[in-house]
N, C-alpha and C positions, 0 to 999 in steps of 0.2 A: 335823493338829497345828498349834496356833497358833505355837509356837516350833519350827521344824524343826531348828535347830542344837542338837544334844544330845551327850551323852557316848557313848562306845562301849558302856559298860555299859547305859545306858538304851536305846540302839538295839537291843542284843541281847535285852533284856527283851521286845521286841515279837515275837520269834520263838517260836512255840508248838510243842509236841510234835506230831509227825506232819505238820508242814509240808513242802511241796515247796520247796526252796531252790535257786535258780539262782545260780551263782558266776561272776563275770567273771574274765578273765585268760586269757592264752595262754602256756603254758610258763612262763617267768620274767618275763613282761611284763604290767603292768597288774593285778597281783594285789591285792585288798583285804585286806592282811594285818592291818590294825588291827582289822577286823571279825572275821576268822578267829581271831585271838588272843583277842579278847574272848569269842567263842562257846565256844572251848575252855575258857577260865577259868570261865565260868558253868557248863558241864557238869560239870567236875571238882569244883566246890565245891557244886553243888546236885543234880546228876543230871538236870538239865533244861536245854534241851528234850531229848526223846528221840524215837527212831524217825523221824528226818528222812530225806527223799529228796533226794539231791544230784544236780543236773543241771549238767553242765559240758561244754565242748568239748575243748580241748587241756588236760588236767589241769594247772592252775597249781601248780607246785611246783619244787623244786630237786633232787629226787632224794634228799633227806635229811629235813629237818625243817620246811621252810617250806611255805607255801601250804596245799593241802588235806591235806598230811600232818598238819597240826594237828588235823584233825577225824577222824582214823582211830581211832575208838573204837567198839567194839561196844556197843550201847545208844544212843549218840548217833545213829548212822547205821543205818537199816533197809535202804535201797536206794540204789544209784547208777545213774545213766544218763549215761555218759561217753563221750567220743570217744577220748581217749588217757590211759593210766594210767602211762606210762613214768617220769615224774618225780614221781609220787605213789605210790611203792612201798608205803608203809604202808597206803594205801587199797586198792591192788591186792592186798596180802596178805590183807586181810579178805575180798576178793571171791573169790580163788581157793580160800581155805580153807572157803568156804561159810558164813562167819559173818554175812554180809549178802547180800541179794539184789543182783545186779549185772548190768547190761547194757552192752555195748559197741556203740554205733551209729557209723556214719560221722560224722566231725566236721562235715562240711558239712550233713548232715541235721539234727543238733542245732541248728546255727546257723540254718538255715532254719526249723526248728520254732519258734524264738523269734518270728520274724516272723509265722508263720502262726497261732500261738497268739494273738498280738496281734490278728490279723485275725478271730479267732473261727472259724477253719476247723477241721474235725474232725481234720485231719492232712495229711500230705504224700504225694502220689503221685510215685514216682520210679523210674527204672531203676537207680539207684545201689544196689548191694548184691546184685543178682541173680547167683546162682552162687557167692557168697562165704558166709562163715560167718554173715552176718546174714540170709541168705535163710532164712525159717522152715522150708523143706524140709531145711535142713541143721542150723543151731543157733538161728536166730532172734535172734542177738545175745546170747544168754544165756551168762553166764560160768560158772555152776555149776548143779548139780542142784537146789539150793534155790530157784532162780529159775524160776518156773513160769508166770507170767502172760504171755500172748502179746501183745506190743506191736506186732508187725509181721504183716501179712497179704499174701498174694499175690492180686492182683486183675487180671483181664483187661479191658482197655478198648480198644475199637476194634481188637480182634484182637491186642493186644500185652500181654504180661505185664509188670506193674509191681508194685512193693512199696508198700504203704500203711503209713506210720509214724503211729501214733495220737498225737494231741495230749494234753498233760498240763497241767492247770491249775497255775499257779505261785503259791504263797502269799507268798513273799518273794524279792526279787532283791537281791543284793549287787552294786553297780556301783562304778565308780571314775572320778573326774575330777580336774581340777586346781584349779579355782576354783568357788565357789558363792556366790550372793548370798542374802540372808535369805529369799527366796521359794523357794529350792531350785533355781534355774536353774544348770545345771552346764556348764562349759566343759572342754575337754580339751587345752589348748594345749601342755602339757608332757608329754603322754602319747605314747608311741612308736607306739601303735596305737589305732584307734577300736573295733575288735573288734565286739561285739554289745551294747554298753551300752544304746543306745537301744531296740533290739529287745527286750532283756530287760526294760527298764523298762515298755515298752508291754504286753508279755505279762503281767507281774505285775499291772499296774493293771487290764487288761481281764479278768483272772481274778478280780478282786476282792481282790487281794493288796496287799502293801506293797513299796515301793522304798526301800532304804537306801543312801545314797551316801557313799563315802569320798573326801575331797578333801585338798589341801594347805593351802588357805587360804580364808578368807571375805572377800569384797569387798563394797563398798557397793552398795545397791540401785540398779539402773539403770546401773551402770558396765560391764556386760558387753555388748559388741556382739552384737546378736542373731544375726549371721552366725557367731559362734564358739560360740554355745550349742548343745551337742549334745543335752542332755536338758532338756526344759521343766520348770520348777518344779511345774507342775500334776501331773506324774507322779512327783514325789519326795516321800516322806513324812518322811524324816529324813536329816540331814546330819551326818557325823562328821568332824572335823578330825583327821587322822592325825599321829602323831609321825613325824619325818623318817625315822627308821630303818625305819619300816613303810610307807613310801611311796616306795621307790626306783623309778627308771624301769624298770629290769629287774634281775633277780637278779645280773647281771654288771656292770651300769653304774648308778652312783648317778644320774647325769644326763649326757646328751650332747646338745647342740643339733643334732648331726648325725643323731640318730635321730628327733627330732620335726619336723625340717624348718626349724628356725629359722636354721640355718647349713648351708653346704655344705663338706664336707671339701676341702681344696686338692687340685688335680689332681696335684701333685707329692708328696702325702702317701702315698708308696708303702709297702706292707707288706714286711717281710722275707720273702724266698722261703722256703717250707717245705722241709724235707729230703726227699730223694727216697726215700721208703719205699713200701711196697706200696699204701698209701692214695693217695699222690700219683700213682702209676702209673695206678691205676684212674681217678682224677679227670681225669688228662691224656687218657686214651683217651676218656672220656665227653665232655670239653670239645671234642674234635675234631668232635663232631657238632653243636655249638651253631650254627655259622655256616651249616649246611646248611638251616636252617629260619628263615623269616621269622615274625614274630609274637611272641607272649608265651610264655615258657618258665618252668616251675616247677622249683625245686630242693628236694628233700625233706630231711628231717633225717638226721643220721648222716653216712656217707661222702659223699653228694652235696653236703653243705655245702661241701666242699673244691673243688668245681667252680668256684664263684664266685672263690675265691682264685687258682686256676689261670688263669681268664679274665683276672683283673686282672694277674697276672704277665706274661701273654702280650700284654697290650694289646688284648684283645678285648671288654672290657666295653661300650665305646661302640658296638659292632657288634651287640649283642644286647639284648633286653629281658627281664630276669629278674624273677621275681615270687615271692611267698610267700603261702600260703593265707589268713593273717589279714587281708590287705588291701593289701600294698605291691606296686606295679608300677614297675619301673625301678630303677636304681642297683645297688648290690652288697648282696645279702642277707647278713645276719649269721649267725653260728654260735653254738654253745654255748647259754648261757642268755640270750643276746641273740636267739636264733633267732626268726624271724617279723618282725623289724624289718629295716630296710635303711638304708645310708648313701647319701646323695644320691639318694634315691628321687624319682620323678616325681610320685607321688600316693599317698595313703593313703585307701582306701575302707573301707567296713564289711566284715566277714567274710562275712555272708550274701550281699552283692552279689558278692564275689569268687567264692564258690562257685556263684552263678548263672551267672557268666561261664565258670567251669571246666566245670560240668555241661552247659552248652550247646555244648561243643566249642571253647571259646575258646583252649585251649592247643595250640600247634603241637607242643610237645615237653615231656615231663616226665622228669626224672632223679630216680629214687627208689632207696631202699635195697632190699636183699634179704637175708633171713636163711636161708631155705630155698627151694630151687627143685625142683619136681617134674618127672616125666618128660613131662608134657603141657604144661609151662610155667607151672603154678601157682606162686604165690609166697606165702610166709608171712612176715609181719613183726610179727604181732600177739600170738601166744601160743606159749610154749615150756614145757610142763609146768606147774609152779607159778608161772612168771614171766609176768605179764600186762603186755604193752606197750600193746596197744590199736591200733586201726586208724588213729586220727587222721584226717587228710585223704587218706590213701593210697587208699582205695576210690574216693572221688569223683574223684580226680586220675587214677588208673591206668585207670579204666574209660572216661574221657571224653577224655583227651589223644589227639590224632591220632597221635602217635609217642611211643614209650616207650623209656627206657633204664633197666634195673635195674643197680645197682652194688653190688659187695661182694667181699670176699676169697673166693677159691675154697674155702678151708677156714678154720675159726676155732679159737681157743683155742691160741695159741702160735705162729702162723705167723711165720717169719722168712725174709727173702730177702736176697740179695746181688745188687748190680747192678755189673757190671764191663764197661766198654767196650761199652755198648749191648746187653748180654746179661743175661738173668735166670737166677739160680740159686736153687733152693729150699734154704736152709740147714737149716730145720726145718719140717716139715709141721705144720699145725694138727691138733688132736686131734679136731675135729668135722667130719664131712663135711656139706656143705650141699646137694649135689645128690643128692636122695633120690627113691625111687620115688613116695612120697606124702608131701606136707607135713603137718605136725601140724594146721595150720589154714589154710583157703583165704582169704587176704586179696585175692588177685588170681587170677581164673580164666583159665587159658591157653586152655581150650576156647572160652570166650565171646569172647576176644580174636581167636582164629582165625576164628570165625564172622563177626566184624565186620571182618576183614582189617586189623586193627590192626598197625602196624609195631612190633615189639618186639625189642630187643637185651638181652643179659645180659653185662655187662662185668665181668671179673675182672682180677687182676694178671697172669695167665698166658695167658688166652684170652678169646675172645668167641664167644657163641652167638647164633643168630637163631631166632625162633619161626616154625615152619612148621605147617601143618595136622596133620602127623603127628608133631609133637614138636620137639625142639631139634636144630639143626644147628650143628656146630662150623665157624665161618667164619674165625677168626683165632687164631694161636698166637704167643706171645711168643718172641723170639730166645733160644735156649738151652734151650727147653722141649721135652721129649720127650713126644709125645702119649700113648703107652701108659704110660710110667713116671710122668708128672707130672699127667696129666689123667684118662684112663679108669680108672686104678687107684683113684682116689678118688671115683668116681661109682657110685651104686647102679643106674643104668641106662646104656645105651649110646646116645649121641646119633648122629645121622647125620654121618658123616665123609667128605668128598669134597674132597680137595686144598685144605685151608684155607690162606689167605694168612698171611704173617708180619705181626704187629703192627709198626707203624713203629718203627724203631730209635731215632728221635729222642725217643720217649717215655721211653726208658731212659737218657738222657744228662743230666747236671747242667747247670743253666743253662736259659735260655729255649729252647723248641723252635724249630727252624728253620722259616721260612715254607714250606720245601719240604714239610713234613708236611701242609700244607693242600692240596697239589696232587694 
């Protein structure tokens, strides 16, 4: 195109029916909303384009209306290949109801696929996913019965079983940056994450497709320092200048220089300590493990987000290196719809590079959530009946971290606790038991972890379990908790119980935990 700077409507007119469309964004970060809104508008007014395949990593959305929720129409979408669906429930509903074909791949695999599609490779060979629901001997990553094409194969290479994830040609890539010049060179100086914008652009161009970029502003030709250009103009076909309301830094933050690295939050800018509820109890117990491990640590979404806050309250942040899967290393990882970003981070790398590091064993410790735990140590965080959350980066991280802590309430659905003088009392038990004989979907395989001799803990507000080759062992119990009444009664299987220790009483006291708790 001679003139690359065009309107959103003209850009969306380039998208054709049956195209494979890759979408940038991570949770509420870096989402090309101007383009998504224009695509929705065109479909509702014309019925075109139709039968698109959407490809995305951590489903960009706010859990309600924004992001990919804008595209959740039967007819517009034929198929999805996504890493996480939790914040795009409208799209997830189409998937679980069988109204579209849908796949759930590990987030890191999709991220790396962009890079390998760009390189012209037929796919990715990886250990990631073996023994989980993405293993074709279990479900092959298929979300419903209407999804029949096999996109994953088991291959034996040099005597080792691996999964082969097939490449998919990308017809159009929606990416996002900060500034563009008339040639289409894109910088990302005000973006909180780099994610996979460059890899997606390369993948689309080398598939013979188009790249459409959403930016904040247009700058003069030659004014962009080549060191800050993230996507070369030769890879960009169209540039759309977004309205400010459709180009927020994250869905929780319009703009903060602390998230893109232009400024550092003052050291004395302390956060207000959170109340001592069951979530904080869990996070405190998990946080005690942080300083046992040198190297890089990953904190997952959900309850584990609070571990960073506890570490900050206790003054431990400068003693550990925390990270998040879309590419931040160091600093304090953010939570909520800022998740994936970090304040005072040391570096922001691309998402596929981060997953290369993770997959290769770079994490000394990962702290992740758990919704269901099985008798053999399996964990489900991805699928609950008609509710599709998706694996996100969970499979990559949990299979490859040297040490693991799974965090979550012992029961869910109405759990209430009281904490009095360092002792825990269950005021109201949750309606849903989480420790079951068999999980609904295997997002983490306890058997495979045992074979690898991976160190795995399961931390709740009332007790801690350790994974052994023959199942779970109860190793810690909170003060005030009766094992038979408060633990075994609410488990579908019986763990190994041999004189468990007491969880440290300092965890259950308001105010900072004593330094004695670390001894």
